[in-house]
C-alpha positions as CSV (number, residue, x, y, z in Angstrom):
1,M,37.6,37.7,42.7
2,M,36.6,41.3,43.5
3,N,34.8,44.0,41.6
4,A,35.9,47.6,41.4
5,Q,34.1,48.4,44.7
6,G,36.1,45.7,46.5
7,R,33.1,43.4,46.8
8,P,33.5,39.8,46.0
9,T,31.7,38.7,42.8
10,A,30.9,35.3,44.3
11,P,27.4,35.2,45.8
12,V,27.0,35.3,49.5
13,A,25.4,32.5,51.5
14,A,21.7,32.9,52.1
15,N,22.3,32.1,55.8
16,A,25.3,33.8,57.4
17,D,25.7,30.8,59.6
18,A,25.8,28.4,56.6
19,P,29.2,26.8,55.9
20,A,31.2,28.4,53.0
21,G,31.4,25.1,51.2
22,I,34.3,23.3,49.5
23,T,33.4,23.5,45.8
24,G,31.7,26.9,45.5
25,N,28.5,25.1,44.5
26,R,25.2,26.1,46.1
27,A,22.8,23.3,46.7
28,L,22.3,21.8,43.2
29,M,23.3,25.0,41.4
30,L,26.9,24.2,40.4
31,E,29.7,26.6,39.8
32,E,30.7,26.4,36.1
33,P,34.3,27.2,35.0
34,L,35.2,27.9,31.4
35,L,35.9,25.0,29.1
36,F,39.5,26.2,29.1
37,E,39.6,26.0,32.8
38,K,38.0,22.5,32.8
39,G,40.0,20.8,30.1
40,S,43.5,21.0,28.7
41,P,45.1,20.8,25.2
42,D,46.8,17.5,25.9
43,R,43.4,15.7,26.4
44,C,41.0,14.5,23.8
45,G,37.5,13.3,24.2
46,V,37.4,11.2,21.0
47,D,39.8,8.9,19.2
48,L,40.7,10.1,15.7
49,P,43.0,8.6,13.1
50,P,46.3,10.4,12.5
51,V,46.0,13.3,10.1
52,P,47.6,12.2,6.8
53,A,50.6,14.3,5.6
54,V,49.6,16.5,2.7
55,A,51.4,19.5,1.1
56,S,50.4,22.8,2.5
57,R,48.4,25.1,0.3
58,L,48.2,28.0,2.8
59,G,51.0,30.0,1.2
60,G,52.9,30.6,4.3
61,L,49.8,31.3,6.5
62,D,50.2,28.1,8.4
63,R,49.6,28.1,12.1
64,H,53.0,28.0,13.9
65,R,51.9,26.6,17.2
66,P,49.0,24.4,18.4
67,I,45.7,26.1,18.6
68,G,45.4,25.3,22.3
69,L,41.7,24.2,22.4
70,A,40.7,22.5,25.6
71,G,40.1,18.8,25.3
72,L,37.1,17.2,27.2
73,A,35.1,14.1,27.2
74,E,31.6,14.2,25.7
75,G,30.0,13.9,29.1
76,E,31.9,16.9,30.4
77,V,30.9,19.0,27.4
78,V,27.2,18.1,27.8
79,R,27.2,18.9,31.5
80,H,29.0,22.2,30.8
81,F,26.5,23.6,28.4
82,T,23.5,22.1,30.4
83,R,24.7,24.0,33.5
84,L,25.2,27.2,31.6
85,S,21.7,26.9,30.2
86,R,20.3,26.7,33.7
87,Q,21.9,30.1,34.4
88,N,20.3,31.7,31.3
89,Y,17.2,33.6,32.2
90,A,14.7,33.6,29.4
91,I,11.0,34.2,28.6
92,D,10.4,30.4,29.0
93,M,11.7,30.7,32.6
94,G,9.5,33.7,33.8
95,I,8.2,37.1,33.2
96,F,10.5,39.5,31.3
97,P,9.1,43.0,32.0
98,L,11.4,45.0,29.7
99,G,9.7,48.2,28.6
100,S,9.7,49.1,24.9
101,C,11.5,45.8,24.1
102,T,8.8,43.3,24.5
103,M,9.7,39.7,25.5
104,K,6.6,37.6,25.2
105,H,5.7,34.0,24.8
106,N,6.4,32.6,21.4
107,P,3.8,30.0,20.6
108,R,5.3,26.6,19.8
109,L,2.9,26.3,16.9
110,N,4.9,29.1,15.2
111,E,8.1,27.2,15.8
112,K,6.7,24.0,14.3
113,M,5.5,25.8,11.2
114,A,8.9,27.5,10.7
115,R,10.6,24.1,10.9
116,L,8.6,22.5,8.1
117,P,11.1,21.2,5.6
118,G,9.7,23.4,2.8
119,F,10.4,26.5,4.9
120,G,13.3,25.4,7.1
121,D,15.4,24.1,4.2
122,I,14.8,26.8,1.7
123,H,17.8,28.5,0.1
124,P,17.7,32.2,-1.1
125,L,19.3,31.3,-4.4
126,Q,16.7,28.6,-5.4
127,P,14.9,29.2,-8.7
128,Q,11.6,31.1,-8.1
129,D,9.6,28.3,-9.7
130,T,10.7,26.0,-6.8
131,V,9.7,28.4,-4.1
132,Q,6.2,29.6,-5.1
133,G,4.8,28.6,-1.8
134,A,7.4,30.7,0.1
135,L,6.8,33.7,-2.1
136,E,3.0,33.3,-1.6
137,L,3.6,33.3,2.2
138,I,5.7,36.6,2.0
139,H,2.9,38.1,-0.2
140,R,0.2,37.1,2.3
141,L,2.1,38.4,5.3
142,A,2.7,41.7,3.4
143,D,-1.0,41.9,2.6
144,W,-1.9,41.4,6.3
145,L,0.6,44.2,7.3
146,C,-0.9,46.6,4.8
147,K,-4.5,45.8,5.9
148,L,-3.6,46.2,9.6
149,T,-2.0,49.6,9.0
150,N,-4.1,50.7,6.1
151,M,-0.9,51.5,4.1
152,P,-0.7,50.6,0.4
153,A,2.9,49.2,0.3
154,V,5.3,47.4,2.4
155,S,9.0,46.5,2.2
156,M,9.6,43.1,3.9
157,S,13.4,43.0,3.7
158,P,14.7,45.1,6.7
159,K,16.2,42.9,9.3
160,A,15.2,44.7,12.5
161,G,13.5,47.8,13.9
162,A,16.4,50.2,13.5
163,H,17.1,48.8,10.1
164,G,13.5,49.5,9.2
165,E,14.0,53.1,10.4
166,L,16.9,53.4,8.0
167,C,14.7,52.0,5.2
168,G,11.9,54.5,5.9
169,M,14.3,57.5,6.1
170,L,16.1,56.5,2.9
171,A,12.7,56.4,1.1
172,I,11.9,59.9,2.5
173,R,15.2,61.3,1.4
174,A,14.8,59.7,-2.1
175,A,11.3,61.2,-2.4
176,Q,12.5,64.7,-1.5
177,E,15.6,64.4,-3.8
178,A,13.3,63.4,-6.6
179,K,11.5,66.7,-6.2
180,G,14.7,68.6,-6.1
181,D,13.9,69.5,-2.5
182,A,16.8,68.3,-0.4
183,R,16.3,69.1,3.2
184,S,18.7,68.9,6.2
185,V,16.8,68.6,9.5
186,V,14.8,65.8,11.2
187,L,12.7,66.6,14.3
188,V,12.6,63.9,17.0
189,P,10.4,64.3,20.1
190,E,11.9,63.6,23.5
191,S,9.5,60.7,23.9
192,A,10.8,58.9,20.8
193,H,12.9,55.7,20.8
194,G,16.6,56.3,21.2
195,T,17.4,54.7,17.9
196,N,15.4,57.4,16.0
197,P,17.9,60.3,16.3
198,A,20.7,57.9,15.6
199,T,19.0,56.7,12.4
200,A,18.4,60.3,11.2
201,A,22.0,61.3,11.9
202,F,23.2,58.2,10.0
203,C,21.2,59.3,7.0
204,G,23.0,62.6,7.1
205,Y,20.4,64.8,8.7
206,R,20.8,67.2,11.6
207,V,18.6,66.2,14.5
208,E,16.7,68.6,16.6
209,D,14.6,67.7,19.7
210,I,11.0,68.6,20.2
211,P,10.1,68.8,23.9
212,A,7.4,66.8,25.7
213,N,4.5,68.5,27.4
214,A,3.5,68.0,31.0
215,A,1.4,65.0,30.0
216,G,4.3,63.2,28.5
217,R,3.2,63.7,24.9
218,V,4.6,65.8,22.0
219,D,4.4,69.5,22.5
220,L,2.3,70.3,19.4
221,A,2.8,74.0,19.6
222,A,6.6,73.6,19.8
223,L,6.5,71.2,16.9
224,K,4.4,73.5,14.7
225,A,6.7,76.5,15.6
226,R,9.8,74.6,14.4
227,L,8.4,73.3,11.1
228,G,9.9,75.0,8.0
229,P,11.5,74.5,4.6
230,D,14.6,72.8,6.0
231,V,12.7,70.1,7.9
232,A,12.7,66.8,6.0
233,A,10.7,64.7,8.5
234,V,9.5,64.1,12.0
235,M,10.3,60.8,13.6
236,I,7.7,60.1,16.2
237,T,7.0,57.0,18.3
238,N,3.4,56.1,18.8
239,P,2.5,54.9,21.4
240,N,5.5,56.6,22.8
241,T,8.1,55.5,25.2
242,C,6.2,56.9,28.1
243,G,3.6,54.3,27.3
244,L,1.2,56.9,26.1
245,F,-0.8,57.3,22.9
246,E,-0.3,60.5,21.0
247,P,-3.8,61.9,20.6
248,D,-2.7,64.8,18.4
249,M,-1.3,62.5,15.7
250,I,-3.7,63.6,13.0
251,D,-3.0,67.3,13.7
252,I,0.8,66.5,13.8
253,C,0.7,64.8,10.4
254,A,-1.4,67.5,8.8
255,A,1.0,70.2,10.0
256,V,4.1,68.3,8.9
257,H,2.6,67.6,5.4
258,A,1.6,71.3,5.1
259,A,5.3,72.1,5.6
260,G,6.3,69.8,2.8
261,A,7.9,67.2,5.2
262,F,7.1,63.5,5.9
263,V,6.0,61.7,9.1
264,Y,8.0,58.6,10.1
265,C,6.4,56.6,12.9
266,D,8.4,54.2,15.0
267,G,6.0,51.3,15.1
268,A,7.8,49.3,17.7
269,N,4.9,49.6,20.1
270,F,2.3,48.6,17.4
271,N,1.4,45.7,19.7
272,A,-0.6,48.2,21.8
273,I,-2.9,49.3,19.0
274,V,-2.9,46.5,16.4
275,G,-6.5,45.8,15.4
276,K,-7.6,49.0,17.2
277,V,-5.9,51.8,15.2
278,R,-4.6,51.9,11.6
279,P,-1.6,54.2,11.3
280,G,-2.4,55.0,7.7
281,D,-5.7,56.6,8.9
282,L,-3.6,59.0,11.1
283,G,-1.6,60.3,8.1
284,I,1.7,58.5,8.7
285,D,4.0,58.1,5.7
286,A,6.3,55.3,6.8
287,M,6.4,53.0,9.8
288,H,8.4,49.9,10.7
289,I,6.8,46.9,12.5
290,N,8.9,44.8,14.8
291,L,7.6,41.3,14.1
292,H,9.0,40.1,17.3
293,K,7.0,42.6,19.4
294,T,3.6,42.5,17.8
295,F,3.6,39.2,16.1
296,S,5.5,37.1,18.5
297,T,8.6,36.0,16.6
298,P,11.7,35.2,18.8
299,H,13.8,38.2,19.8
300,G,17.1,38.7,21.6
301,G,20.8,38.4,21.1
302,G,20.8,40.6,18.0
303,G,18.7,38.5,15.7
304,P,17.6,37.0,13.5
305,G,15.2,39.9,13.4
306,S,12.7,41.4,11.0
307,G,11.4,44.9,10.7
308,P,9.1,45.3,7.6
309,V,8.3,48.9,6.7
310,V,4.9,50.1,5.5
311,F,4.6,53.1,3.2
312,S,2.0,55.7,2.2
313,A,1.1,56.2,-1.4
314,A,3.5,59.2,-1.5
315,L,6.5,57.0,-0.5
316,A,5.5,53.7,-2.1
317,P,7.3,54.4,-5.4
318,F,10.6,54.9,-3.5
319,A,10.4,51.7,-1.4
320,P,13.5,49.4,-1.7
321,L,13.9,46.2,-3.6
322,P,13.1,43.4,-3.5
323,F,9.4,42.9,-3.4
324,V,6.9,40.1,-4.3
325,E,4.3,40.6,-6.9
326,H,1.5,38.3,-7.9
327,Q,0.9,38.4,-11.6
328,H,-0.2,36.1,-14.3
329,G,-1.0,33.3,-11.8
330,R,2.4,33.2,-10.2
331,F,4.4,35.0,-7.5
332,E,7.5,36.8,-8.7
333,L,10.3,38.3,-6.6
334,I,11.4,41.5,-8.2
335,E,15.1,42.0,-7.4
336,E,16.4,44.2,-10.3
337,E,15.2,47.8,-10.9
338,Q,15.3,47.4,-14.7
339,A,13.5,44.1,-14.6
340,H,10.2,45.3,-13.1
341,A,7.6,47.3,-14.8
342,S,5.4,48.1,-11.8
343,A,4.6,51.8,-11.6
344,A,4.2,51.3,-7.9
345,H,8.0,50.9,-7.4
346,D,9.4,52.9,-10.3
347,H,11.6,55.1,-8.2
348,S,13.0,52.5,-5.7
349,F,16.1,53.8,-3.9
350,G,17.7,50.4,-4.4
351,R,18.1,47.5,-2.1
352,M,19.4,47.3,1.5
353,V,20.1,43.6,1.9
354,A,21.6,40.8,-0.2
355,F,18.4,38.6,-0.1
356,H,14.7,39.1,0.7
357,G,14.5,38.9,4.4
358,Q,14.1,36.4,7.3
359,M,12.0,33.5,6.0
360,G,11.7,31.9,9.4
361,M,10.4,35.1,10.9
362,Y,7.8,35.5,8.1
363,V,6.5,32.0,8.8
364,R,6.2,32.5,12.5
365,A,4.5,35.9,12.1
366,L,2.0,34.7,9.6
367,A,1.3,31.6,11.8
368,Y,0.6,34.0,14.7
369,I,-1.6,36.2,12.7
370,M,-3.7,33.3,11.2
371,S,-4.0,31.6,14.5
372,H,-5.5,34.7,16.1
373,G,-7.4,36.3,13.2
374,A,-8.5,39.9,13.1
375,D,-10.6,39.7,16.3
376,G,-7.8,37.8,18.1
377,L,-5.2,40.5,17.3
378,R,-7.5,43.1,18.6
379,Q,-7.8,41.1,21.8
380,V,-4.0,40.9,22.0
381,A,-3.8,44.7,22.0
382,E,-6.6,45.0,24.6
383,D,-5.0,42.5,26.9
384,A,-1.5,44.1,26.6
385,V,-3.0,47.5,27.6
386,L,-5.1,46.0,30.4
387,N,-2.1,44.2,31.9
388,A,0.0,47.4,31.9
389,N,-2.8,49.4,33.5
390,Y,-3.3,46.7,36.1
391,I,0.4,47.1,37.2
392,L,0.2,50.9,37.1
393,A,-3.0,51.0,39.2
394,R,-1.8,48.5,41.8
395,C,1.6,50.1,42.3
396,K,1.2,53.9,41.9
397,D,0.2,54.4,45.6
398,V,3.7,53.2,46.7
399,M,5.7,54.0,43.5
400,S,5.7,57.4,41.7
401,A,4.0,57.4,38.3
402,P,4.8,60.7,36.7
403,F,2.0,60.4,34.1
404,G,-0.4,58.4,36.2
405,D,-3.0,61.1,35.9
406,S,-2.6,61.5,32.1
407,G,-5.1,58.8,31.4
408,P,-4.7,55.1,30.9
409,C,-1.3,54.0,29.8
410,M,-0.9,51.8,26.7
411,H,1.4,48.8,26.6
412,E,3.8,49.7,29.4
413,A,3.7,51.3,32.9
414,L,6.2,54.1,33.6
415,F,7.5,54.9,37.1
416,S,10.1,57.5,38.3
417,D,12.5,57.2,41.3
418,D,10.8,60.0,43.2
419,F,9.4,57.4,45.7
420,L,13.0,56.5,46.5
421,E,14.1,60.0,47.4
422,G,15.9,60.1,50.8
423,T,16.1,56.3,51.0
424,G,19.6,55.9,49.7
425,V,18.3,53.4,47.2
426,S,18.7,54.1,43.5
427,T,16.8,52.7,40.5
428,L,19.7,50.4,39.8
429,D,19.6,49.1,43.4
430,F,15.9,48.5,43.1
431,A,16.3,46.6,39.9
432,K,19.1,44.4,41.3
433,A,16.9,43.6,44.3
434,M,14.3,42.2,41.8
435,I,16.8,39.6,40.7
436,D,17.0,38.3,44.2
437,E,13.2,37.8,44.1
438,G,13.5,35.9,40.8
439,F,12.4,38.6,38.4
440,H,14.3,40.0,35.5
441,P,14.6,43.8,36.0
442,M,12.6,46.3,34.1
443,T,14.1,48.8,31.6
444,M,16.0,51.4,33.7
445,Y,16.8,55.0,33.2
446,F,14.7,55.2,29.9
447,P,12.8,57.2,28.7
448,L,15.1,60.2,29.5
449,V,12.1,62.5,30.1
450,V,11.6,60.9,33.5
451,H,14.3,60.8,36.2
452,G,15.4,57.4,37.3
453,A,12.8,55.8,35.0
454,M,11.5,52.3,35.5
455,L,9.6,51.1,32.4
456,I,7.6,47.9,32.7
457,E,5.9,46.1,29.8
458,P,4.1,43.0,31.0
459,T,2.7,42.0,27.5
460,E,-0.6,40.3,26.9
461,T,0.8,36.8,27.5
462,E,1.2,37.0,31.3
463,S,-1.5,35.6,33.5
464,R,-3.2,37.4,36.4
465,A,-1.3,35.2,38.8
466,N,2.1,36.2,37.3
467,L,1.2,39.9,37.4
468,D,0.1,39.6,41.0
469,Q,3.4,38.0,41.9
470,L,5.4,40.8,40.1
471,I,3.2,43.4,41.8
472,E,3.8,41.9,45.2
473,V,7.6,42.1,44.7
474,L,7.4,45.7,43.4
475,R,5.3,46.8,46.3
476,G,7.3,44.9,48.8
477,L,10.6,46.4,47.6
478,A,9.2,49.9,47.5
479,L,7.9,49.6,51.1
480,A,11.2,48.1,52.3
481,A,13.1,51.0,50.8
482,K,10.8,53.6,52.3
483,A,11.2,51.7,55.7
484,G,14.9,52.3,55.6
485,D,16.0,48.8,54.7
486,S,18.7,50.1,52.4
487,A,21.1,47.3,53.3
488,R,18.8,45.0,51.4
489,F,19.6,46.9,48.2
490,A,23.2,48.1,48.6
491,A,24.9,45.1,47.1
492,A,22.0,43.2,45.5
493,P,21.8,40.7,44.0
494,Y,22.9,38.5,46.9
495,H,21.6,35.2,45.5
496,A,22.4,35.3,41.8
497,P,25.3,33.2,40.4
498,R,27.4,36.4,40.4
499,A,27.3,39.5,42.6
500,R,27.0,43.0,41.2
501,L,29.7,44.0,38.8
502,D,31.2,47.4,38.2
503,E,28.8,48.1,35.3
504,T,30.8,51.1,34.0
505,L,34.1,49.1,33.9
506,A,32.3,46.1,32.4
507,A,30.9,48.3,29.6
508,R,34.0,50.4,28.9
509,K,36.6,47.7,29.3
510,P,34.9,44.3,28.8
511,V,37.0,41.2,28.9
512,L,35.4,39.0,26.3
513,S,38.0,36.3,25.7
514,W,39.9,33.8,27.7
515,R,43.6,34.4,28.2
516,E,46.0,31.7,28.9
517,P,47.5,32.2,32.4
518,A,51.2,32.9,32.5
519,P,53.2,29.8,33.4
520,A,54.4,29.7,37.0
521,A,58.0,30.8,37.5
522,A,60.4,28.0,38.4
523,A,61.7,28.2,42.0
524,E,65.3,29.5,42.3
């Protein structure tokens, strides 16, 4: 099989003199075809009694031909999925240095707690009297989030970070509409997360950029110059995607409030400041918290996620349903606007989800918080920042760090591709070569304010030894590129189960389903 550049997608032998092999297997890493390629519809792995004849109730929607599922024996199925699992790189296999999308160790204690029958078997339609413990857990987690952010209210139901952004912006719109002050523009700094402008546009706002200054932070003068009666809000990420804290946050919030607008903070990077900075003290009106990033719940594959949103006193009445209240000695889940009498939520914009959020994520997050305590959470943030600065300090003499002189970075270290200029090696080539060394690549080409960006977030859970090994690889590859060893990068990875694909073709025209091959034509 060849990719669009004419290169074979099968990996090359590590030793050019090594025999090509008969099976395509390499050592004990076995080639794994699809189930459809391994089995056939005329085979069956189990013996089943004949299906009894019954009258069809499908109203003419019956299948007109066999479904064509491949039949295999149990042993073949077990081996198939076990082999696939060996090719799946995960945080349990090694460091996952994706910037702005933290992959960190999920303590097994959290998993054990989430699997307790009282939490694992709960059903969202159970009577509230039978789930008082679960409601108390949601209430306690919400209380922790309010205390850590110094915000008076929180909505627990959003299912992910971007969903939380939508929740916060809908509350802002509801608050302004309640005052008869509909506005049309949302300002988004260049150093914000990419989902911020998409969320604002989804809410019907026109999005305008605010430039970054030479230090990688929000240009405060440009922001103040653009504020006006048409601006509904500023969506700002802090710490931002350059890995930098915004020191002007108090001044930014004051200026935005003076203009009659609100400040939405993307709290995806809260793990860098938890226990150190309370966003409510800065003047922020709404902020989502990615439980997976700060409180170590599982992440990846699109869910299940959880992105609670904390609100200032000005926005709390507009927060969505449902919410948990503790009153008269019991916990109550308020799901209907007309059913609650709390003045704190009397202008709720409605509800965003069918139920009240991801119970499993709540259990894991609270277990993480309680096992660390307030001082432990502060240590988490300090260790995350220390690890990022360790990588930055150890690599910036051979890799270009555009904001390396802007003070310590926060949770992630940012490099540009300037050090690769004239080598014929791109950021993509560099990242692919990391795979050959056994490391998952960093975030590439983001943030956009840096050319050829390489964004590395080590997290607080990596040891000194793990960081030193990653640093050794980064430095080694940088020096190899500068020494003219471009062949090492040109078609990397050379040792992965599959060689480099045409990423544009794979993204634009993905082939995601198996297609039955055409039957061979009979000989004339």
